[in-house]
C-alpha positions as CSV (number, residue, x, y, z in Angstrom):
1,M,0.0,0.0,0.0
2,S,1.4,3.4,-1.0
3,D,2.1,6.1,1.6
4,S,-0.7,8.3,0.2
5,A,-3.1,5.4,0.4
6,R,-2.1,4.9,4.0
7,V,-2.7,8.5,4.8
8,Q,-6.1,8.4,3.1
9,T,-7.1,5.3,5.0
10,S,-5.9,6.9,8.3
11,V,-8.0,10.0,7.6
12,S,-11.0,7.9,6.7
13,S,-10.6,6.0,9.9
14,Q,-10.5,9.2,11.9
15,R,-13.6,10.5,10.2
16,E,-15.4,7.2,10.7
17,L,-14.5,7.4,14.4
18,V,-16.1,10.8,14.6
19,K,-19.1,9.6,12.7
20,S,-19.4,6.6,14.9
21,S,-19.8,8.8,18.0
22,I,-21.5,12.2,17.3
23,F,-23.3,11.1,14.1
24,S,-23.9,7.5,15.1
25,P,-27.4,6.2,15.9
26,L,-28.4,5.1,19.4
27,T,-31.3,2.8,20.4
28,L,-33.2,3.8,23.5
29,P,-34.5,1.2,26.0
30,C,-38.1,1.5,24.6
31,G,-36.8,0.5,21.1
32,R,-36.9,3.9,19.4
33,T,-33.7,5.0,17.7
34,V,-32.1,8.5,17.5
35,D,-30.2,9.1,14.3
36,N,-27.3,10.9,16.0
37,R,-26.3,12.2,19.4
38,L,-27.4,15.8,19.1
39,V,-30.4,16.9,21.1
40,K,-32.0,20.3,21.1
41,V,-33.0,20.5,24.7
42,A,-35.9,22.4,26.2
43,M,-35.8,26.2,26.2
44,Y,-38.6,28.4,27.5
45,E,-40.1,30.1,24.4
46,H,-42.4,32.8,26.0
47,L,-44.6,32.7,22.9
48,S,-48.1,31.5,24.1
49,D,-51.1,33.6,25.1
50,F,-50.4,35.6,28.2
51,S,-52.5,33.3,30.4
52,G,-51.0,30.1,29.0
53,G,-52.3,28.1,26.1
54,P,-51.6,25.8,23.2
55,P,-48.7,26.2,20.7
56,N,-49.4,28.8,18.0
57,T,-47.9,30.0,14.7
58,Y,-44.8,31.4,16.5
59,H,-44.0,27.9,18.0
60,F,-44.6,26.3,14.6
61,A,-42.3,28.7,12.8
62,L,-39.6,28.4,15.5
63,Y,-39.6,24.6,15.6
64,S,-39.8,24.4,11.9
65,E,-36.3,26.0,11.8
66,W,-34.8,23.4,14.2
67,A,-36.5,20.5,12.4
68,R,-34.8,21.2,9.1
69,H,-31.2,21.0,10.4
70,G,-30.6,17.4,11.5
71,W,-31.2,17.4,15.3
72,A,-31.8,13.8,16.3
73,M,-34.2,14.8,19.1
74,I,-36.1,18.0,19.7
75,I,-37.5,18.7,23.2
76,T,-40.1,21.4,23.6
77,G,-40.0,24.1,26.2
78,N,-41.9,23.1,29.4
79,V,-45.6,22.5,28.8
80,Q,-47.4,23.1,32.1
81,V,-49.8,20.4,33.3
82,D,-51.7,23.0,35.3
83,K,-52.7,26.4,33.9
84,H,-52.8,27.8,37.4
85,H,-49.1,27.1,38.0
86,L,-47.3,28.8,35.1
87,T,-43.8,30.3,35.2
88,L,-43.7,33.6,33.3
89,G,-47.2,33.8,31.9
90,R,-46.7,32.8,28.3
91,D,-46.2,29.0,28.9
92,M,-47.6,26.3,26.7
93,A,-50.2,24.5,28.8
94,I,-52.2,21.3,28.5
95,P,-56.0,22.0,27.9
96,S,-58.5,21.1,30.5
97,E,-60.3,18.8,28.1
98,L,-58.6,16.6,25.5
99,T,-60.6,16.8,22.3
100,D,-59.8,16.8,18.6
101,E,-60.0,20.6,18.6
102,T,-57.9,21.2,21.7
103,L,-55.3,18.7,20.6
104,A,-55.0,20.1,17.0
105,P,-52.3,22.7,17.8
106,F,-50.2,20.1,19.6
107,Q,-50.6,17.7,16.7
108,R,-49.4,20.4,14.3
109,L,-46.4,21.0,16.5
110,A,-45.5,17.3,16.5
111,Q,-45.8,17.4,12.7
112,V,-43.6,20.4,12.4
113,I,-40.8,18.8,14.6
114,H,-41.0,15.7,12.5
115,G,-40.5,17.7,9.4
116,D,-43.9,16.6,8.0
117,T,-45.0,20.3,7.9
118,I,-43.0,23.2,6.8
119,V,-43.9,26.7,8.0
120,E,-43.2,29.7,5.8
121,D,-44.9,33.1,5.9
122,G,-47.0,31.9,8.9
123,S,-48.7,29.2,6.8
124,R,-47.9,25.6,6.5
125,S,-47.3,23.1,3.6
126,H,-47.0,19.4,3.9
127,N,-43.7,17.6,3.3
128,S,-44.6,14.0,3.6
129,R,-41.5,12.7,1.8
130,H,-38.2,12.7,3.6
131,S,-35.1,12.7,1.4
132,P,-32.7,9.7,1.8
133,G,-30.4,10.2,4.7
134,K,-32.5,13.1,6.2
135,V,-32.8,13.0,9.9
136,R,-36.4,12.8,11.2
137,P,-36.1,14.1,14.8
138,L,-37.9,12.4,17.7
139,A,-40.5,14.9,19.0
140,I,-40.4,15.0,22.8
141,M,-42.8,17.1,24.9
142,Q,-41.4,18.4,28.2
143,I,-44.1,18.4,30.8
144,S,-43.8,20.3,34.0
145,H,-45.5,21.8,37.1
146,A,-43.9,24.9,38.6
147,G,-45.0,24.3,42.2
148,R,-43.8,27.0,44.6
149,Q,-41.9,28.6,41.7
150,S,-45.1,29.8,40.1
151,P,-45.1,33.6,40.7
152,I,-47.8,36.0,41.8
153,V,-50.2,36.9,38.9
154,L,-47.9,35.7,36.2
155,G,-48.5,32.2,37.5
156,G,-52.1,32.2,36.4
157,R,-53.8,32.6,39.8
158,S,-55.6,35.4,41.5
159,P,-53.2,37.6,43.5
160,F,-54.1,36.1,46.9
161,V,-54.2,32.5,45.9
162,P,-50.8,30.8,46.8
163,P,-49.2,28.1,44.7
164,K,-49.1,24.5,45.9
165,A,-45.9,22.7,47.0
166,P,-44.7,19.8,49.1
167,S,-44.2,22.1,52.1
168,S,-44.9,25.8,52.9
169,I,-41.4,27.0,52.1
170,R,-41.2,30.2,50.1
171,V,-38.7,30.6,47.2
172,G,-35.8,32.4,48.9
173,S,-36.1,30.5,52.2
174,F,-34.9,27.2,53.5
175,G,-37.1,25.0,55.6
176,Q,-36.7,24.0,59.3
177,R,-39.0,22.1,61.5
178,N,-39.8,25.3,63.4
179,G,-40.3,27.6,60.4
180,E,-38.5,29.5,57.7
181,V,-34.9,30.7,57.8
182,K,-33.7,33.2,55.3
183,I,-31.0,32.0,52.9
184,S,-28.5,34.7,53.9
185,S,-28.7,33.6,57.5
186,L,-27.3,30.2,56.5
187,L,-24.1,31.5,54.9
188,R,-21.6,30.9,57.7
189,S,-18.2,30.3,56.2
190,T,-15.8,33.0,55.2
191,E,-16.1,32.1,51.5
192,E,-19.9,32.2,51.7
193,N,-20.0,35.6,53.3
194,S,-19.0,37.1,50.0
195,A,-22.4,36.0,48.6
196,K,-24.5,37.8,51.3
197,D,-25.1,41.0,49.4
198,V,-26.3,39.1,46.4
199,R,-28.5,36.9,48.5
200,R,-30.1,39.9,50.2
201,S,-31.0,41.5,46.9
202,N,-32.3,38.2,45.5
203,D,-34.2,37.4,48.7
204,S,-36.1,40.8,48.5
205,F,-36.9,40.3,44.8
206,L,-38.0,36.7,45.4
207,R,-40.3,37.8,48.3
208,I,-42.0,40.2,45.9
209,M,-42.3,37.6,43.1
210,F,-43.3,34.5,45.1
211,Q,-45.8,33.7,47.8
212,V,-45.5,31.3,50.7
213,P,-47.0,28.1,49.1
214,Q,-49.8,26.0,50.4
215,E,-48.7,22.5,51.5
216,M,-50.2,19.9,49.3
217,T,-52.7,17.3,50.6
218,I,-52.7,13.7,49.4
219,N,-55.6,14.6,47.1
220,D,-53.5,17.5,45.7
221,I,-50.7,15.1,45.0
222,Q,-53.0,12.7,43.2
223,D,-54.5,15.5,41.2
224,V,-51.0,16.6,40.0
225,Q,-50.1,13.0,39.1
226,R,-53.3,12.7,37.1
227,G,-52.3,16.0,35.4
228,F,-48.9,14.6,34.3
229,L,-50.7,11.4,33.0
230,K,-53.2,13.5,31.1
231,A,-50.3,15.5,29.6
232,A,-48.5,12.3,28.5
233,L,-51.7,11.0,26.9
234,A,-52.2,14.3,25.1
235,A,-48.6,14.1,23.8
236,S,-49.2,10.5,22.6
237,K,-52.5,11.3,20.9
238,A,-51.0,14.4,19.3
239,G,-48.2,12.3,17.6
240,F,-45.3,13.1,19.9
241,D,-42.7,10.3,20.3
242,G,-42.5,10.8,24.0
243,I,-42.3,13.1,27.0
244,Q,-39.7,14.4,29.4
245,L,-40.7,14.9,33.1
246,H,-39.1,18.1,34.4
247,C,-37.5,17.2,37.7
248,A,-35.0,20.0,37.6
249,H,-34.6,23.8,38.2
250,G,-36.6,23.7,41.4
251,Y,-39.9,22.8,39.9
252,L,-42.5,20.7,41.7
253,L,-41.1,17.2,41.1
254,A,-37.7,18.4,42.1
255,Q,-39.2,20.0,45.2
256,F,-40.4,16.6,46.4
257,M,-36.9,15.2,46.1
258,N,-35.1,18.0,48.0
259,P,-34.8,18.3,51.8
260,K,-34.7,22.1,51.5
261,T,-38.2,22.2,50.1
262,N,-39.8,19.0,51.4
263,L,-40.4,18.8,55.2
264,R,-43.3,16.3,54.9
265,Q,-43.6,13.5,57.5
266,D,-45.7,11.2,55.4
267,H,-44.7,8.7,52.7
268,Y,-43.9,11.6,50.3
269,S,-41.2,12.9,52.6
270,V,-37.5,12.8,51.7
271,H,-36.6,10.3,54.4
272,P,-36.1,7.4,53.9
273,S,-34.6,7.9,50.5
274,V,-37.2,5.7,48.8
275,N,-39.8,8.3,49.7
276,S,-38.0,11.1,48.0
277,L,-38.6,9.5,44.6
278,R,-42.2,8.2,45.3
279,M,-43.9,11.2,43.6
280,L,-41.8,10.7,40.5
281,R,-42.0,6.9,40.5
282,E,-45.8,6.8,40.8
283,T,-46.0,9.4,38.0
284,V,-43.7,7.4,35.7
285,E,-45.6,4.1,36.5
286,A,-48.9,5.7,35.6
287,I,-47.5,7.0,32.3
288,R,-45.9,3.7,31.4
289,T,-49.1,1.8,32.1
290,M,-51.2,4.0,29.9
291,T,-49.0,4.6,26.9
292,R,-47.6,2.4,24.1
293,R,-44.4,0.4,24.7
294,D,-42.2,2.5,22.4
295,F,-43.3,5.8,23.9
296,V,-40.2,7.6,25.1
297,V,-40.1,8.6,28.7
298,G,-37.3,10.9,29.9
299,V,-36.5,12.5,33.2
300,K,-34.6,15.8,33.7
301,I,-32.6,15.8,36.9
302,N,-31.1,18.8,38.7
303,S,-27.6,18.3,40.0
304,A,-27.6,21.8,41.6
305,D,-30.5,20.9,43.8
306,Y,-28.1,18.8,45.8
307,V,-26.0,21.8,46.8
308,Q,-27.7,24.7,48.6
309,A,-27.8,28.1,46.8
310,G,-24.8,30.3,47.7
311,E,-22.7,27.5,49.1
312,H,-19.0,26.8,48.5
313,P,-19.1,23.3,50.0
314,P,-15.9,21.5,51.0
315,D,-14.8,18.4,49.1
316,A,-16.3,16.1,51.7
317,R,-19.7,17.7,51.4
318,I,-19.5,17.5,47.6
319,Q,-18.8,13.8,47.9
320,V,-21.8,13.3,50.2
321,E,-24.2,15.2,47.9
322,S,-22.7,13.6,44.8
323,N,-23.5,10.2,46.3
324,R,-27.1,11.3,47.0
325,V,-27.8,12.4,43.5
326,L,-26.1,9.3,42.1
327,D,-28.3,7.2,44.4
328,H,-31.3,8.9,42.8
329,V,-30.0,8.4,39.3
330,R,-29.3,4.7,40.0
331,A,-32.7,4.2,41.5
332,I,-34.4,5.7,38.5
333,A,-32.2,3.6,36.2
334,H,-33.2,0.4,38.0
335,W,-36.9,1.1,37.6
336,G,-36.6,-0.1,34.0
337,M,-39.2,2.5,32.9
338,V,-37.1,5.5,31.8
339,D,-35.3,5.8,28.5
340,F,-33.1,8.8,29.1
341,I,-32.0,10.9,32.0
342,E,-30.9,14.5,31.3
343,I,-28.4,16.0,33.8
344,S,-28.9,19.7,34.3
345,G,-28.5,22.3,37.1
346,G,-29.8,25.4,38.9
347,D,-33.1,26.7,40.3
348,Y,-34.7,30.1,40.7
349,E,-32.7,30.8,43.9
350,S,-29.4,30.3,42.2
351,P,-30.3,29.8,38.5
352,D,-27.1,28.5,36.9
353,F,-29.3,27.0,34.2
354,M,-30.2,30.6,33.1
355,S,-26.6,31.8,33.0
356,S,-24.1,31.2,30.2
357,K,-21.1,31.7,32.5
358,P,-19.7,28.4,33.9
359,T,-18.2,29.9,37.0
360,S,-20.3,29.0,40.0
361,P,-19.5,26.3,42.6
362,R,-22.8,24.6,41.7
363,Q,-21.8,24.3,38.1
364,A,-18.4,23.0,39.2
365,F,-20.3,20.4,41.2
366,F,-22.4,19.6,38.1
367,S,-19.3,19.0,36.0
368,R,-17.6,16.9,38.7
369,F,-20.4,14.5,39.2
370,S,-21.7,14.2,35.6
371,R,-18.9,12.0,34.5
372,A,-19.6,9.6,37.4
373,V,-23.2,9.1,36.4
374,V,-22.7,6.9,33.3
375,E,-20.1,4.8,35.1
376,H,-22.3,4.5,38.2
377,I,-25.4,3.2,36.5
378,N,-23.5,0.9,34.1
379,R,-21.4,-0.5,37.0
380,E,-24.3,-1.4,39.2
381,P,-25.9,-4.9,38.5
382,I,-29.3,-4.6,36.8
383,P,-32.0,-7.1,37.6
384,S,-32.4,-9.7,34.9
385,N,-36.0,-8.8,34.3
386,A,-35.4,-5.1,33.9
387,S,-35.1,-3.1,30.7
388,P,-31.7,-1.7,29.6
389,V,-30.4,1.2,31.6
390,P,-31.4,4.6,30.4
391,V,-29.0,6.7,28.4
392,I,-27.5,9.9,29.8
393,L,-28.2,13.2,28.1
394,L,-25.6,15.8,29.2
395,T,-26.6,19.5,28.9
396,G,-24.5,22.6,29.6
397,G,-21.4,24.3,28.2
398,L,-21.2,22.2,25.0
399,R,-20.1,25.2,22.8
400,S,-17.6,23.6,20.4
401,P,-16.9,20.3,18.5
402,A,-14.2,19.6,21.0
403,H,-16.7,19.9,23.9
404,L,-19.1,17.5,22.2
405,Q,-16.4,14.9,21.2
406,T,-14.7,15.0,24.6
407,A,-18.0,14.4,26.5
408,L,-18.6,11.3,24.4
409,D,-15.0,10.0,24.5
410,A,-14.7,10.6,28.2
411,G,-17.9,8.6,28.9
412,H,-19.7,11.6,30.4
413,A,-22.7,11.2,28.2
414,D,-24.6,9.1,25.6
415,L,-26.5,12.1,24.2
416,L,-25.4,15.7,23.8
417,G,-27.8,18.4,24.8
418,V,-27.6,21.9,23.4
419,G,-29.8,24.8,24.7
420,R,-28.7,28.3,24.0
421,G,-26.3,27.1,21.3
422,S,-29.4,25.9,19.4
423,I,-30.7,29.5,19.4
424,I,-27.6,31.3,18.2
425,C,-26.8,28.4,15.9
426,P,-30.0,26.5,15.0
427,D,-28.2,24.7,12.2
428,L,-25.5,23.3,14.5
429,P,-25.7,19.7,13.2
430,V,-25.1,21.1,9.7
431,V,-22.2,23.2,10.9
432,L,-20.6,20.1,12.4
433,Q,-21.1,18.1,9.2
434,E,-19.6,21.0,7.1
435,R,-16.5,21.2,9.3
436,L,-16.1,17.4,9.1
437,T,-16.2,17.3,5.3
438,E,-14.6,20.6,4.3
439,N,-11.7,21.0,6.8
440,R,-8.1,20.1,6.3
441,L,-6.6,16.6,6.2
442,G,-6.6,14.9,9.6
443,Y,-9.3,17.2,11.0
444,Q,-10.7,15.9,14.3
445,F,-13.6,17.3,16.4
446,K,-11.8,16.9,19.7
447,E,-9.2,19.4,18.5
448,D,-11.6,22.0,17.2
449,T,-12.3,24.5,20.0
450,R,-13.9,27.1,17.8
451,P,-17.5,28.0,19.0
452,F,-20.3,27.0,16.7
453,A,-21.4,30.6,16.5
454,R,-20.4,34.0,17.9
455,E,-21.9,34.3,21.4
456,P,-23.3,37.6,22.8
457,S,-20.9,37.8,25.7
458,D,-20.6,41.4,27.0
459,V,-23.9,42.6,25.6
460,L,-25.7,40.4,28.2
461,K,-24.4,42.5,31.1
462,P,-27.2,44.2,33.0
463,P,-27.5,47.9,32.1
464,F,-27.0,49.1,35.7
465,K,-25.7,47.7,39.0
466,L,-27.4,44.5,39.8
467,P,-26.4,41.3,41.5
468,T,-23.9,39.4,39.4
469,A,-25.7,36.1,40.1
470,G,-29.2,35.0,40.9
471,L,-32.6,35.4,39.3
472,I,-32.3,39.2,38.7
473,G,-29.1,39.2,36.7
474,A,-29.9,35.9,35.0
475,S,-33.3,37.1,33.8
476,F,-31.6,39.7,31.5
477,E,-29.8,36.8,29.8
478,L,-33.1,34.9,29.6
479,A,-34.8,37.9,27.9
480,W,-32.0,38.2,25.3
481,Y,-32.3,34.5,24.2
482,T,-36.1,34.6,24.4
483,V,-36.2,37.6,21.9
484,Q,-33.8,35.7,19.7
485,M,-36.1,32.8,19.5
486,R,-39.0,35.1,18.6
487,G,-36.8,36.5,15.9
488,I,-36.2,33.1,14.4
489,A,-40.0,32.6,14.2
490,E,-40.6,36.0,12.7
491,S,-38.1,35.4,10.0
492,H,-40.4,32.8,8.6
493,F,-43.3,35.2,8.6
494,R,-41.1,37.8,6.7
495,H,-39.9,35.2,4.1
496,D,-36.3,36.3,4.8
497,S,-35.0,32.9,6.0
498,R,-31.6,34.2,6.8
499,N,-31.3,36.0,3.4
500,G,-28.8,33.5,2.2
501,K,-26.6,33.9,5.3
502,S,-25.3,31.1,7.4
503,Q,-27.8,30.5,10.2
504,S,-25.1,31.2,12.8
505,Q,-24.3,34.6,11.3
506,S,-27.7,36.0,10.7
507,Y,-29.2,37.1,14.0
508,P,-28.2,40.4,15.7
509,H,-25.8,40.1,18.6
510,D,-25.7,43.8,19.5
511,M,-29.1,43.9,21.2
512,G,-28.5,45.1,24.8
513,T,-30.2,43.6,27.8
514,T,-32.5,46.7,28.3
515,E,-33.8,46.4,24.8
516,A,-34.2,42.6,25.2
517,M,-36.1,42.9,28.5
518,L,-38.5,45.5,27.0
519,R,-39.0,43.5,23.8
520,M,-39.7,40.3,25.8
521,W,-42.4,41.8,27.9
522,I,-43.9,44.6,25.7
523,W,-45.1,42.3,23.0
524,V,-48.3,41.0,21.6
525,N,-48.4,38.0,19.4
526,R,-50.4,37.7,16.2
527,V,-52.8,35.3,18.0
528,E,-53.8,37.7,20.7
529,G,-54.4,40.5,18.1
530,W,-55.5,44.1,18.5
531,W,-57.7,43.6,21.5
532,I,-54.7,43.2,23.8
533,W,-53.3,46.5,22.6
534,A,-56.7,48.1,23.2
535,F,-56.8,46.7,26.7
536,V,-53.3,48.0,27.5
537,L,-54.1,51.5,26.1
538,M,-57.4,51.6,28.0
539,T,-55.6,50.6,31.2
540,V,-53.0,53.3,30.7
541,S,-55.7,55.9,29.9
542,V,-57.6,55.1,33.0
543,A,-54.4,55.2,35.1
544,V,-53.7,58.7,33.8
545,T,-57.1,60.3,33.6
546,L,-58.8,58.9,36.8
547,P,-56.5,60.8,39.3
548,T,-57.1,64.0,37.2
549,Q,-60.8,63.6,37.4
550,L,-60.7,63.0,41.1
551,I,-58.7,66.1,41.7
552,M,-61.0,68.2,39.6
553,S,-64.1,66.8,41.3
554,R,-62.8,68.0,44.6
555,Q,-62.1,71.6,43.5
């Protein structure tokens, strides 16, 4: 064999190695297959009606963009199982009654994700034929209940109706047997004292936003479980391939698993450890019983829930908490009912999941334990009658081909989740393929540290002095990415589809956080129409003229 032939064979082998990992298929325990390892994970869209509702033309246009670029799995933003427990008001929500009419928008969304429907100019056309080799994404609906993290008014309730939660522990407080203790009072070490000012600011803001929740009764718990089951049945009937239960970011299912939010003394308590997963297990069992065998069931777990907000724990404490989350992951794996487990981090008290800066101790904890998860569940003996162990979906900080390849090579993950990267670079799978086929001889992903797209970086800094961490500061970043998602959708209405530009180069990065925050909240979608503007104008007029009339009437 000539030297040139050997070089060509070597290069081909290298490329086959890359394809066998990032672009190789993977079979889930339920029997469904993903065509590659790239997953567009859930991102909150803020596109529904203000009181929550079904997906609309904006969702269809947005997900149509992701569907065309080769993602193996596309997970929707969280769809609330209870319209009275929303997050920021414009959540997708499961209808109270499942009929052909109420399921139609969800059915269309599933068709869009599958690539069966193309959205252009706000209308749709059918695309029933898939070209050879084209990826048909699995459509996964993330279903959620916000619990205590459903804010006042925006959460879909009357101002004096509190949300429901495992225990009456307000966001911004830790629980004790004899009542509430403010977060800042728990920061004792020298390192933790540096976070006190941030915590005080966050605590004040959280007390304005969130009420003391009402502790759930057994009937309340059963109602929520039925809500999750109804959501899963809605997803199945609408044509989704599966669901993901949101047990992360401090939402209700995570609240049951966490001793800082669950002080119950019944069989839904956190002690013994089997009780902490009872709410989740009963929900998964109900869904598995009522859905088809190949229906995908995923779970999103929150590593940061296992380290208290604001803490800089010592190595010994990290090991203890790491063991606790690994015990939860192992238990879920041994149920034989879950297809994939996504590892994420952060909640509203310390929302690392909303921040693009991988600098916090909780994110360090996340990265340290994530590599142990795959080894842990594969090392443990699985009962002979159980299904294969679930695959691990790793989300967070995967910003370059090197990050993706390293995560797979090091055994940190089976699937690679991309959130914000899927917004600034919706065609990320295409970008990867192009780099693989067009780059120099001997190109390898694990050596390519170039980001997929230019990140906004400094433009996401708050416009004035705010805490550098926590919900206030992170909400500015959330607003920026939310407006970018809306821009992707609106590009389909304008027929400009990137104007021939590369997807990763076509969206504005110079929008500041003030503009993003205003554009996120002062917006009316095409579904709501003119009457919302009329209501806003009428409210403003009354607010301005009524005081004037009262003054004049007293003269």
